[in-house]
N, CA and C of each residue as an Amber inpcrd file, in Angstrom:
protein
   630
   0.7930000  -1.1670000  -0.0380000   0.1410000   0.1250000  -0.0040000
   0.9650000   1.4710000   0.1370000   1.8720000   1.1260000   0.8280000
   2.7490000   2.4130000   0.8540000   3.7750000   2.6360000  -0.6710000
   3.9820000   1.6630000  -1.1730000   4.5570000   1.7980000  -2.5200000
   3.5430000   2.4030000  -3.4400000   2.0380000   1.8300000  -3.3340000
   1.1420000   2.5950000  -4.1660000   1.0300000   3.9890000  -3.9030000
   1.1180000   4.4300000  -2.5620000   1.0070000   5.8860000  -2.1980000
   2.1200000   6.7790000  -2.9960000   3.3990000   5.9560000  -2.7880000
   4.4050000   6.7700000  -3.2580000   4.3270000   6.8260000  -4.7020000
   4.0270000   5.8550000  -5.4260000   3.9140000   5.8910000  -6.9560000
   2.8510000   7.0520000  -7.3720000   1.8150000   6.9820000  -6.5350000
   0.8010000   8.1040000  -6.8900000   1.1750000   9.4180000  -6.7730000
   1.9270000   9.7820000  -5.5970000   2.6960000  10.9280000  -5.3940000
   3.5850000  11.2640000  -6.4390000   4.2910000  10.3520000  -7.0410000
   5.1840000  10.6890000  -8.1200000   4.4260000  11.1410000  -9.4350000
   3.3350000  10.4320000  -9.6110000   2.4500000  10.5160000 -11.1300000
   1.8730000  12.0590000 -10.7960000   1.3900000  12.3740000  -9.5960000
   0.8270000  13.6790000  -9.4340000   2.1470000  15.1100000  -9.9260000
   3.1010000  14.5630000  -9.0050000   4.2160000  15.5640000  -9.3930000
   4.6530000  15.6620000 -10.8170000   4.6030000  14.6090000 -11.2260000
   5.2900000  14.6150000 -13.0630000   4.2270000  15.2650000 -13.6030000
   2.7810000  14.8390000 -13.3140000   1.6910000  15.7610000 -14.1400000
   1.7460000  17.0410000 -14.0530000   2.0400000  17.3530000 -12.7970000
   2.0970000  19.1320000 -12.4870000   3.4340000  19.6460000 -13.3880000
   4.4620000  18.7510000 -13.4040000   5.7610000  19.4000000 -13.7160000
   5.4440000  19.4000000 -15.2920000   5.0940000  18.1850000 -16.0510000
   5.3360000  18.0390000 -17.4350000   4.2320000  18.8140000 -18.2060000
   3.2300000  18.7770000 -17.7530000   2.0410000  19.1020000 -18.5850000
   1.4440000  20.8810000 -18.0420000   1.9030000  21.1570000 -17.0120000
   1.8490000  22.6330000 -16.6280000   0.2320000  22.8120000 -16.7530000
  -0.4980000  22.0620000 -16.0360000  -2.1720000  21.9890000 -15.8380000
  -2.6770000  23.4080000 -15.4640000  -2.0290000  24.1470000 -14.6360000
  -2.1590000  25.4140000 -14.2850000  -2.6290000  26.5470000 -15.3330000
  -1.6490000  26.3050000 -16.4800000  -1.5560000  27.0710000 -17.7640000
  -2.0230000  26.2910000 -18.8710000  -2.9230000  25.3560000 -18.7980000
  -3.2920000  24.9460000 -20.1640000  -4.2980000  25.3580000 -20.9260000
  -5.0900000  26.4040000 -20.1800000  -5.7740000  27.1160000 -21.2830000
  -5.1690000  27.9660000 -22.1390000  -3.6930000  28.1510000 -21.6350000
  -3.1760000  29.0920000 -22.7050000  -2.9790000  28.5030000 -23.9780000
  -3.0580000  27.4280000 -23.8800000  -2.5740000  26.5810000 -25.1040000
  -3.7800000  26.1240000 -26.0760000  -4.6780000  26.4300000 -25.3530000
  -5.9800000  26.0610000 -26.3030000  -6.5020000  27.0840000 -27.1250000
  -6.5450000  26.6320000 -28.4040000  -7.1250000  27.7330000 -29.3920000
  -7.9770000  26.9510000 -30.4520000  -9.2500000  27.4220000 -30.7090000
  -9.8180000  27.1740000 -31.7980000 -10.0040000  25.6800000 -31.6160000
 -10.3970000  24.9640000 -30.3130000 -10.6290000  23.6170000 -30.0450000
  -9.4510000  22.7420000 -30.4170000  -8.0760000  23.4070000 -30.3810000
  -6.8080000  22.4910000 -30.5190000  -6.0040000  22.8320000 -29.5830000
  -4.8220000  22.0930000 -29.6030000  -3.7670000  22.5370000 -28.4340000
  -2.4760000  21.9070000 -29.6170000  -1.5870000  23.1600000 -29.8810000
  -0.6180000  22.9930000 -30.6940000   0.4350000  22.8970000 -29.5710000
   1.8350000  21.8600000 -30.0970000   2.8350000  22.0890000 -29.4030000
   3.9230000  21.5110000 -30.2130000   5.3140000  21.7130000 -29.7660000
   6.3660000  21.3050000 -30.4010000   7.0920000  20.1770000 -29.7080000
   7.6440000  19.3630000 -30.8290000   8.3750000  18.0190000 -30.3810000
   9.4790000  17.9220000 -31.3420000  10.6170000  18.0490000 -30.6580000
  11.8340000  17.6320000 -31.4850000  11.6650000  18.4260000 -32.9960000
  11.4800000  19.9290000 -32.6020000  11.6210000  20.7820000 -33.6300000
  10.5320000  20.6730000 -34.8350000   9.4630000  19.8640000 -34.4820000
   8.3290000  19.5930000 -35.6100000   7.0090000  20.1900000 -34.5040000
   6.1920000  20.5680000 -35.2810000   4.9060000  21.0000000 -34.9870000
   3.8080000  20.3800000 -34.9510000   3.0980000  19.8170000 -33.9760000
   2.0960000  18.9640000 -33.8100000   0.7160000  19.8460000 -33.1420000
  -0.6490000  18.9040000 -33.3960000  -1.4830000  19.4030000 -32.8140000
  -2.3740000  18.3700000 -32.2260000  -3.1460000  18.4510000 -31.2000000
  -4.1410000  17.6760000 -30.9940000  -5.7100000  18.5080000 -31.2250000
  -6.6480000  17.9420000 -31.6820000  -8.0570000  18.3570000 -32.1520000
  -9.1310000  17.7410000 -31.4950000 -10.3880000  18.6010000 -31.2330000
 -11.5930000  17.7680000 -31.1200000 -11.9250000  16.9150000 -32.3130000
 -12.5620000  15.7410000 -32.2280000 -12.8030000  14.7420000 -33.2440000
 -13.8980000  15.1640000 -34.0400000 -13.6920000  14.7530000 -35.2990000
 -14.8860000  15.1860000 -36.3290000 -15.9570000  14.0360000 -35.9900000
 -17.0990000  14.1200000 -36.6340000 -18.5330000  13.3900000 -36.4000000
 -17.8360000  11.8780000 -36.7700000 -17.4290000  11.7300000 -38.1000000
 -16.7750000  10.7100000 -38.6460000 -16.0660000   9.9700000 -37.7740000
 -14.9620000  10.6730000 -36.9700000 -14.0270000  10.1320000 -36.0890000
 -14.4670000   9.6540000 -34.8270000 -15.6650000  10.4860000 -34.2890000
 -16.4170000  10.0610000 -33.2010000 -17.1570000   8.7210000 -33.5400000
 -17.6620000   8.5580000 -34.6950000 -18.2640000   7.3530000 -35.1490000
 -17.2640000   6.0970000 -35.0480000 -16.1760000   6.2640000 -35.6350000
 -15.1650000   5.3940000 -35.6400000 -14.5460000   5.1000000 -34.3720000
 -14.4240000   6.0490000 -33.3720000 -14.1130000   5.7780000 -31.8600000
 -15.1580000   4.7330000 -31.0800000 -16.2460000   5.0480000 -31.5500000
 -17.4560000   4.3500000 -31.0660000 -17.5840000   2.7410000 -31.5090000
 -17.0230000   2.6020000 -32.9770000 -17.0760000   1.4400000 -33.6020000
 -15.9490000   0.6120000 -32.7570000 -14.7550000   1.2080000 -32.3860000
 -13.6920000   0.3720000 -31.7650000 -13.9630000   0.0620000 -30.2130000
 -14.6480000   1.1590000 -29.6970000 -14.8130000   1.0220000 -28.3730000
 -15.8620000  -0.0940000 -27.9740000 -16.9470000  -0.3830000 -28.8230000
 -17.7860000  -1.4160000 -28.5960000 -17.1820000  -2.6830000 -28.9930000
 -16.1840000  -2.6900000 -29.9150000 -15.5790000  -3.9680000 -30.3550000
 -14.6960000  -4.5420000 -29.2980000 -13.8760000  -3.6390000 -28.6170000
 -13.1200000  -3.7100000 -27.5030000 -13.7750000  -4.2970000 -26.1900000
 -15.0480000  -3.6720000 -26.1100000 -15.5590000  -4.0020000 -24.9300000
 -16.2100000  -5.6050000 -25.2110000 -16.5740000  -5.7680000 -26.2560000
 -17.2570000  -7.2050000 -26.3320000 -15.9390000  -8.1590000 -26.2640000
 -14.6540000  -7.6270000 -26.6170000 -13.3990000  -8.6100000 -26.2520000
 -13.2380000  -8.7280000 -24.7590000 -13.3650000  -7.5290000 -24.0460000
 -13.1120000  -7.6970000 -22.7040000 -14.1720000  -8.5180000 -21.7190000
 -15.0360000  -8.2100000 -22.1190000 -16.4750000  -9.0530000 -21.1150000
 -16.6880000 -10.5750000 -21.5000000 -15.5650000 -10.9430000 -22.5250000
 -15.6500000 -12.5760000 -22.7650000 -14.5560000 -12.8610000 -21.9110000
 -13.6460000 -12.2630000 -21.6650000 -12.3020000 -12.4560000 -20.6360000
 -12.6990000 -12.9740000 -19.3140000 -12.8680000 -14.0030000 -19.0680000
 -13.3750000 -14.1450000 -17.3880000 -12.1170000 -14.0240000 -16.4530000
 -10.9400000 -13.7650000 -17.0590000  -9.8390000 -13.1640000 -16.0190000
 -10.1940000 -11.8170000 -15.5900000 -10.8390000 -11.0600000 -16.3890000
 -10.9110000  -9.4630000 -16.2510000 -12.2110000  -8.9660000 -15.6140000
 -12.1200000  -8.4440000 -14.2840000 -12.8960000  -8.2630000 -13.3760000
 -13.6380000  -6.7550000 -13.5000000 -14.8730000  -6.9280000 -13.1120000
 -15.8560000  -5.5000000 -13.4630000 -15.1810000  -4.5460000 -12.0190000
 -15.4860000  -3.4590000 -12.1680000 -14.7250000  -2.7570000 -11.1880000
 -15.3910000  -3.1190000  -9.6990000 -16.7480000  -3.2540000  -9.6770000
 -17.4740000  -3.5720000  -8.4550000 -16.7850000  -4.7080000  -7.8430000
 -16.6100000  -5.9810000  -8.4900000 -15.9090000  -7.0000000  -8.0290000
 -14.6470000  -7.0950000  -7.4330000 -13.8250000  -6.3520000  -8.3040000
 -12.4880000  -6.0140000  -7.7680000 -12.4070000  -4.9410000  -6.6500000
 -13.2340000  -4.1820000  -6.5060000 -13.5490000  -3.7140000  -5.2600000
 -13.8010000  -4.2680000  -3.9490000 -14.7660000  -5.1970000  -4.2680000
 -14.7930000  -6.2350000  -3.2290000 -14.0420000  -7.1920000  -2.7340000
 -13.1360000  -7.6400000  -3.6750000 -11.8470000  -8.4880000  -3.7980000
 -10.8770000  -7.8010000  -2.7590000 -10.7380000  -5.9760000  -2.9090000
  -9.5530000  -5.6150000  -2.4570000 -10.1080000  -5.3180000  -0.9000000
 -11.4020000  -5.1060000  -0.7500000 -11.6700000  -5.0350000   0.8340000
 -11.6790000  -6.3010000   1.6300000 -12.0890000  -7.3600000   0.8130000
 -12.0770000  -8.3840000   1.5640000 -10.8880000  -9.5020000   1.7290000
  -9.8090000  -9.2340000   0.8480000  -8.8320000 -10.1100000   0.8550000
  -7.2680000  -9.0300000   1.3800000  -7.6370000  -7.8520000   0.7630000
  -6.5290000  -6.9090000   1.2070000  -6.6980000  -5.8570000   2.1910000
  -7.9730000  -5.7520000   2.5130000  -8.6430000  -4.8380000   3.5520000
  -8.3890000  -3.2070000   3.2180000  -8.3600000  -3.2030000   1.9490000
  -8.5100000  -2.0710000   0.9990000  -9.7940000  -1.2850000   0.8120000
 -10.3880000  -0.2900000   1.5340000 -11.6680000   0.0270000   1.4770000
 -11.5120000   1.3310000   0.5460000 -12.0050000   1.1750000  -1.0080000
 -12.1220000   2.0640000  -1.8010000 -13.2570000   3.3100000  -1.3640000
 -14.3050000   2.6510000  -0.8630000 -15.3730000   3.3080000  -0.5140000
 -14.9590000   4.6100000   0.4360000 -14.2320000   4.1930000   1.3720000
 -13.4750000   5.0200000   2.4800000 -12.6190000   6.4540000   1.5680000
 -11.8140000   5.6810000   0.6910000 -11.0590000   6.5780000  -0.1300000
 -12.0070000   7.6170000  -0.6240000 -13.0000000   7.2430000  -1.4700000
 -14.0050000   8.2600000  -2.0110000 -14.3270000   9.1390000  -1.2670000
 -14.7410000   8.5700000   0.0140000 -15.3800000   9.4600000   0.8870000
 -14.3230000  10.6190000   1.2520000 -13.3170000  10.3230000   1.4330000
 -12.1830000  11.3140000   1.7080000 -12.0480000  12.2820000   0.6990000
 -12.0420000  11.8920000  -0.4990000 -11.8290000  12.8430000  -1.7090000
 -13.0970000  13.7160000  -1.4530000 -14.4470000  13.1700000  -1.2070000
 -15.3990000  14.0320000  -1.1830000 -14.9890000  15.4310000   0.0770000
 -14.4630000  14.7920000   1.1830000 -14.3030000  15.4810000   2.5310000
 -13.2270000  16.5710000   1.8620000 -12.5350000  16.3150000   1.3760000
 -11.1820000  17.0540000   1.0740000 -11.8420000  18.1250000   0.0700000
 -12.9030000  17.5890000  -0.6530000 -13.2230000  18.6780000  -1.8440000
 -14.3220000  19.6650000  -1.1670000 -14.9960000  19.4020000  -0.0530000
 -15.8100000  20.2870000   0.5790000 -14.8750000  21.2230000   1.4420000
 -13.5530000  20.6760000   1.7930000 -13.1840000  21.7360000   2.6090000
 -12.2820000  22.7110000   1.6620000 -11.7890000  22.2360000   0.4060000
 -11.4360000  23.0200000  -0.5600000 -12.3600000  24.2760000  -1.0120000
 -13.4580000  23.8280000  -1.1900000 -14.7030000  24.6190000  -1.4440000
 -14.6530000  25.6110000  -0.3740000 -14.6990000  25.3240000   0.8680000
 -15.0900000  26.1360000   2.0060000 -13.6210000  27.4140000   2.2140000
 -12.4230000  26.7390000   1.8900000 -11.5110000  27.6160000   1.7300000
 -11.5620000  28.8170000   0.3500000 -11.9130000  28.3960000  -0.5030000
 -12.0450000  28.9540000  -1.8280000 -13.1090000  30.3900000  -1.5360000
 -14.2100000  29.8820000  -0.7940000 -15.0600000  30.7680000  -0.1960000
 -14.2840000  31.9400000   0.5990000 -13.5080000  31.5020000   1.3970000
 -12.9690000  32.2600000   2.3090000 -11.7660000  33.0360000   1.5560000
 -10.8410000  32.5970000   0.6530000 -10.2980000  33.3400000   0.1030000
 -10.9750000  34.2250000  -0.9590000 -11.9670000  34.0850000  -1.4920000
 -12.8560000  35.3060000  -1.8060000 -13.2280000  36.2510000  -1.1240000
 -13.7540000  35.9080000  -0.0190000 -14.0030000  37.2120000   1.0620000
 -12.8410000  37.5950000   1.2370000 -11.7630000  37.1260000   1.4760000
 -10.3960000  37.7270000   1.9850000  -9.9210000  38.7040000   0.8190000
 -10.4440000  38.5470000  -0.4240000  -9.9790000  39.3510000  -1.5850000
 -10.7810000  40.4080000  -1.8280000 -12.0220000  40.1390000  -1.4210000
 -12.7880000  41.4480000  -1.7180000 -12.7790000  42.4770000  -0.4880000
 -12.2280000  41.8460000   0.6500000 -11.9140000  42.7670000   1.8500000
 -10.6650000  43.2210000   1.9720000  -9.6160000  42.6280000   1.1010000
  -8.2050000  43.1740000   0.6450000  -7.3250000  42.9570000   1.9970000
  -7.5490000  41.9370000   2.2730000  -6.9670000  41.5280000   3.6780000
  -5.3320000  41.2980000   3.6460000  -4.7450000  41.4750000   2.5750000
  -3.4180000  41.4220000   2.2320000  -2.7800000  39.9840000   2.0280000
  -1.5520000  40.1350000   1.2650000  -0.9460000  39.3110000   0.5610000
  -0.7980000  37.8040000   1.3000000  -0.3190000  38.2150000   2.6720000
   0.1910000  36.9410000   3.3510000  -1.2230000  36.2200000   3.8030000
  -2.3120000  36.5940000   4.0300000  -3.4170000  35.6330000   4.3450000
  -4.0050000  35.1610000   3.0590000  -4.0240000  35.9030000   1.8170000
  -4.3120000  35.5390000   0.6460000  -3.3370000  34.0620000   0.1830000
  -2.0840000  34.4260000   0.4710000  -0.9240000  33.2380000   0.2700000
  -1.2530000  31.9460000   1.0820000  -1.6570000  32.1340000   2.3060000
  -2.1110000  31.0690000   3.0300000  -3.1610000  30.4160000   2.7090000
  -4.2750000  30.9480000   2.2870000  -5.2660000  30.0980000   1.7440000
  -5.2080000  29.6830000   0.5990000  -4.2380000  30.3530000  -0.5090000
  -3.9220000  29.5730000  -1.7740000  -3.1400000  28.3910000  -1.3880000
  -2.1030000  28.4030000  -0.5040000  -1.1800000  27.4560000  -0.2610000
  -2.1380000  26.1360000   0.2250000  -3.0340000  26.3620000   1.0820000
  -4.0840000  25.4290000   1.7740000  -4.8090000  24.7530000   0.7190000
  -5.1740000  25.5660000  -0.1280000  -6.2390000  25.1490000  -1.4560000
  -5.3780000  24.2200000  -2.0750000  -3.9300000  24.4760000  -2.7440000
  -3.1810000  23.5830000  -3.4200000  -2.7550000  22.4630000  -2.6990000
  -2.5730000  22.2690000  -1.2880000  -2.2290000  21.0780000  -0.6050000
  -3.6700000  20.2100000  -0.5590000  -4.7540000  20.7500000  -0.5370000
  -5.8370000  19.9770000  -0.8090000  -6.1570000  19.1870000  -1.9280000
  -5.9950000  20.1840000  -2.8860000  -5.8620000  19.7810000  -4.6870000
  -4.8420000  18.5750000  -4.6900000  -3.7990000  18.6730000  -4.3290000
  -2.5380000  17.8050000  -4.2000000  -3.1430000  16.0720000  -3.6080000
  -3.6650000  16.3760000  -2.4870000  -3.8860000  15.2880000  -1.5200000
  -5.2630000  14.5240000  -2.1960000  -6.3240000  15.2080000  -2.9320000
  -6.9720000  14.6190000  -3.8450000  -6.5910000  14.1800000  -4.9390000
  -5.7110000  14.5290000  -5.7700000  -5.2770000  13.8630000  -6.7770000
  -4.4680000  12.9460000  -6.2930000  -3.6780000  12.8620000  -5.0890000
  -2.8880000  11.5630000  -4.8480000  -4.2120000  10.4780000  -4.6670000
  -5.0450000  10.5130000  -3.8580000  -6.1890000   9.4080000  -3.6280000
  -6.5440000   8.9550000  -4.9180000  -6.8970000   9.9190000  -5.7830000
  -7.6000000   9.7440000  -7.1750000  -6.6400000   8.5860000  -7.9420000
  -5.5030000   9.0750000  -7.9830000  -4.4770000   8.3730000  -8.7120000
  -4.1550000   6.8130000  -8.2130000  -4.1770000   7.0440000  -6.6630000
  -3.8980000   5.9630000  -6.1800000  -5.1850000   4.6570000  -6.3840000
  -6.0140000   5.3910000  -6.5250000  -7.5140000   4.3060000  -6.4840000
  -7.4170000   3.9750000  -8.0110000  -7.0370000   4.6920000  -9.1530000
  -6.6890000   4.3170000 -10.4500000  -5.8160000   3.1690000 -10.3310000
  -4.6920000   3.3600000  -9.5670000  -3.7510000   2.2510000  -9.6170000
  -4.1070000   1.1310000  -9.2630000  -4.9540000   1.1350000  -8.2910000
  -5.3630000  -0.0390000  -7.7320000  -6.3760000  -0.8780000  -8.5230000
  -7.3720000  -0.1230000  -9.4330000  -8.4290000  -0.6270000 -10.3450000
  -7.7590000  -0.4280000 -11.8070000  -6.6160000  -0.3410000 -12.1400000
  -6.1350000  -0.4340000 -13.2370000  -6.4430000  -1.3610000 -14.2170000
  -6.9010000  -2.8550000 -13.5830000  -7.0560000  -4.0130000 -14.3590000
  -8.5950000  -4.3790000 -14.4020000  -9.3590000  -3.3770000 -13.6970000
 -10.7010000  -3.4410000 -13.8130000 -11.2560000  -3.4320000 -15.5230000
 -12.2780000  -4.2030000 -15.7970000 -12.8010000  -3.8310000 -17.2490000
 -13.0290000  -2.3470000 -17.4710000 -13.5750000  -1.5370000 -16.5130000
 -13.8910000  -0.4210000 -17.1640000 -12.6240000   0.5170000 -17.2550000
 -11.6230000   0.2370000 -16.4350000 -10.4240000   1.1580000 -16.4360000
  -9.6010000   0.8200000 -17.8330000  -9.7310000  -0.5980000 -18.0460000
  -8.8200000  -1.1040000 -19.4060000  -9.6090000  -0.2340000 -20.6230000
 -11.0300000  -0.4130000 -20.5400000 -11.7980000   0.0750000 -21.7350000
 -11.6320000   1.4930000 -21.9240000 -11.3800000   2.3590000 -20.7540000
 -11.2870000   3.8480000 -20.7060000  -9.8840000   4.2030000 -21.0750000
  -8.7790000   3.3890000 -20.7460000  -7.5780000   3.7700000 -21.2220000
  -7.4200000   3.5410000 -22.5870000  -8.2980000   2.3920000 -23.1980000
  -8.2610000   2.1890000 -24.5450000  -8.7040000   3.3320000 -25.4970000
 -10.2250000   3.7610000 -24.7210000 -10.5390000   5.0700000 -25.6840000
  -9.6170000   6.1190000 -25.4650000  -9.0920000   6.4010000 -24.5300000
  -8.1140000   7.3970000 -24.3720000  -7.0770000   7.3010000 -25.8270000
  -6.4840000   6.2570000 -25.6580000  -5.6550000   5.7150000 -26.5890000
  -5.9360000   6.0880000 -28.3210000  -7.2760000   5.4730000 -28.2850000
  -8.1350000   5.8840000 -29.5940000  -8.0600000   7.2050000 -29.9450000
  -8.4260000   8.1000000 -28.9820000  -8.8690000   9.3930000 -29.3500000
  -7.5230000   9.9460000 -29.6560000  -6.3280000   9.7550000 -28.8430000
  -4.9870000  10.3310000 -29.2430000  -4.7050000   9.9130000 -30.7360000
  -4.8770000   8.7940000 -31.1600000  -4.7050000   8.1190000 -32.6490000
  -5.3600000   9.1780000 -33.2850000  -6.7180000   9.1490000 -33.1320000
  -7.5360000   9.9430000 -34.0750000  -7.3110000  11.4390000 -34.3080000
  -6.9100000  11.9720000 -33.1530000  -6.6770000  13.3490000 -33.2490000
  -5.5160000  14.2250000 -32.9970000  -4.3100000  13.4520000 -33.2840000
  -3.1260000  14.0120000 -33.5300000  -2.9000000  14.2010000 -34.8580000
  -2.5820000  15.5090000 -35.1030000  -2.0060000  15.8770000 -36.6670000
  -0.5040000  16.4390000 -36.2970000   0.1330000  16.3580000 -37.6620000
   1.2520000  17.0380000 -37.8520000   1.3680000  18.0830000 -39.0460000
   2.1450000  19.3060000 -38.6960000   2.2420000  20.1400000 -39.7360000
   3.1020000  19.8280000 -40.7490000   2.8000000  19.6270000 -41.9030000
   3.5710000  18.9770000 -42.9170000   3.2970000  19.9750000 -44.0900000
   4.5880000  20.5340000 -44.7310000   4.3730000  21.3240000 -46.0010000
   3.3390000  22.4990000 -45.7240000   3.3460000  22.9780000 -44.1800000
   2.3290000  24.1430000 -44.4050000   0.7910000  23.5700000 -44.2360000
   0.7930000  22.4370000 -44.0290000  -0.8180000  21.7640000 -44.0700000
  -0.7880000  20.8840000 -42.7930000  -1.9430000  20.7040000 -41.8620000
  -2.2500000  19.8960000 -41.0930000  -2.5480000  18.5280000 -41.6810000
  -2.2000000  17.4760000 -41.1480000  -2.6720000  16.2060000 -41.6810000
  -2.3490000  15.1510000 -40.4000000  -3.3520000  14.5420000 -40.4750000
  -3.4260000  13.1630000 -39.5060000  -1.9060000  12.2240000 -39.6400000
  -1.2020000  12.2540000 -38.2730000   0.0570000  11.5440000 -38.3130000
  -0.2320000  10.1630000 -38.6200000  -1.5010000   9.6140000 -38.1000000
  -1.7070000   8.0380000 -38.2990000  -3.1880000   8.1290000 -39.2070000
  -3.0170000   7.0700000 -40.2240000  -4.1770000   6.6470000 -40.6260000
  -4.4480000   5.2600000 -40.3580000  -3.7170000   4.4220000 -39.8290000
  -3.6640000   3.2490000 -39.3090000  -3.5060000   3.0100000 -38.0580000
  -4.2770000   2.3910000 -37.1700000  -4.1850000   2.1680000 -35.7050000
  -3.1540000   1.2010000 -35.5490000  -2.4780000   0.1750000 -36.4080000
  -1.5010000  -0.5760000 -36.3100000  -0.1740000   0.0550000 -36.2370000
  -0.2340000   1.2380000 -37.1910000   0.9330000   2.3990000 -37.1630000
   1.0770000   2.9510000 -35.9090000  -0.0460000   3.1480000 -35.1620000
   0.0080000   4.0270000 -34.1470000   0.4210000   3.0820000 -32.8820000
   0.2430000   1.9440000 -32.6790000   0.5060000   0.9010000 -31.9940000
   2.1740000   0.6840000 -32.1360000   2.6370000   0.8520000 -33.3070000
   4.2230000   0.4740000 -33.8900000   4.9560000   1.3080000 -33.3460000
   4.3580000   2.8100000 -33.1930000   5.0850000   3.9350000 -33.1550000
   6.0960000   3.9360000 -32.0120000   7.2660000   4.1530000 -32.4430000
   8.5370000   4.4620000 -31.6310000   8.6410000   5.5310000 -30.7130000
   8.2900000   6.6320000 -31.0410000   8.2980000   7.8560000 -30.1770000
   7.3020000   7.8830000 -29.0410000   7.5230000   7.3430000 -27.7730000
   6.7650000   7.1600000 -26.7970000   6.3620000   8.2240000 -26.2670000
   7.4800000   9.3220000 -26.1990000   7.2590000  10.6570000 -25.6360000
   6.4040000  11.6610000 -26.3720000   6.5300000  11.6190000 -27.5670000
   5.4570000  12.2380000 -28.3530000   3.9860000  11.7850000 -28.0770000
   3.7300000  10.5450000 -28.0290000   2.3350000   9.9280000 -27.8560000
   1.8080000  10.4710000 -26.3720000   2.6290000  10.1820000 -25.6120000
   2.5220000  10.6500000 -24.1220000   1.9820000  12.1170000 -24.0620000
   2.8250000  12.6850000 -24.5710000   2.5580000  14.4640000 -24.6100000
   1.1740000  14.4910000 -25.2390000   1.1320000  13.9240000 -26.5460000
  -0.3300000  14.0800000 -27.3990000  -1.2650000  13.5690000 -26.5670000
  -1.2650000  12.6950000 -25.8920000  -2.1000000  11.9360000 -25.0430000
  -2.8350000  12.6700000 -23.7950000  -1.7800000  13.4330000 -23.2420000
  -2.1170000  14.3010000 -22.1980000  -2.9180000  15.4860000 -22.5150000
  -2.5340000  16.2610000 -23.7130000  -3.1070000  17.2220000 -24.3250000
  -4.7700000  16.7080000 -24.8630000  -4.5620000  15.8170000 -25.4600000
  -6.0420000  15.4990000 -26.0580000  -6.8540000  15.0190000 -24.9570000
  -6.5680000  14.4760000 -23.9310000  -7.3680000  14.1160000 -22.6690000
  -7.8880000  15.2310000 -22.1300000  -7.2260000  16.3420000 -22.0330000
  -7.5480000  17.5930000 -21.5700000  -8.5220000  18.6610000 -22.4520000
  -8.0300000  18.4300000 -23.8020000  -8.7820000  19.1120000 -24.8280000
 -10.3270000  18.4090000 -24.8040000 -10.5020000  17.0650000 -24.6330000
 -11.5830000  16.2070000 -24.7740000 -12.6180000  16.6030000 -23.5820000
 -12.0410000  17.1460000 -22.2940000 -12.6200000  17.3020000 -21.0330000
 -12.9610000  16.1170000 -20.2770000 -11.7550000  15.0210000 -20.5590000
 -12.2140000  13.6050000 -19.8150000 -11.4730000  13.6940000 -18.5690000
């Protein structure tokens, strides 16, 4: 359990460092996010209707494959096993996330009141630091939960959908024109530049609001 907690903390730290989540709004333009990778220009964008139809077809096919595999557990069954065999109660974790969210909301109200009353930078900074701390605690718990449930059917299907969205929405600027980097899913799966795919995956997830 301690290893999972440390892993969750590291993921949160890497996510904040690599994707600059607090400033992501500045990257979004016309429903796209453009970025540079190894001196080449790329973008991710919202899917067209045709691409959404393709995504849905691939998602349904994958679900059919997963549901037939008896070794893959539904989330509710995995949660039950984690509680009964390992003593890990994810319902308690989820309640803790809700509690932290309520505390964060209360602090945001206090911050807003402090701003309106011009109570000074020291007080404002204290509230901001407390809010940031609560946000990080929530992220750690959520990532920890995701790690524990990563082999559930729902999570595997969700990760597959994210991968398909990246495959469909990643464009490259070539000869002054945007064009899809991949036209075949096999090419996407065999692509060697994992760093590009990870960066594109992060941006496409944020853009889609997932």
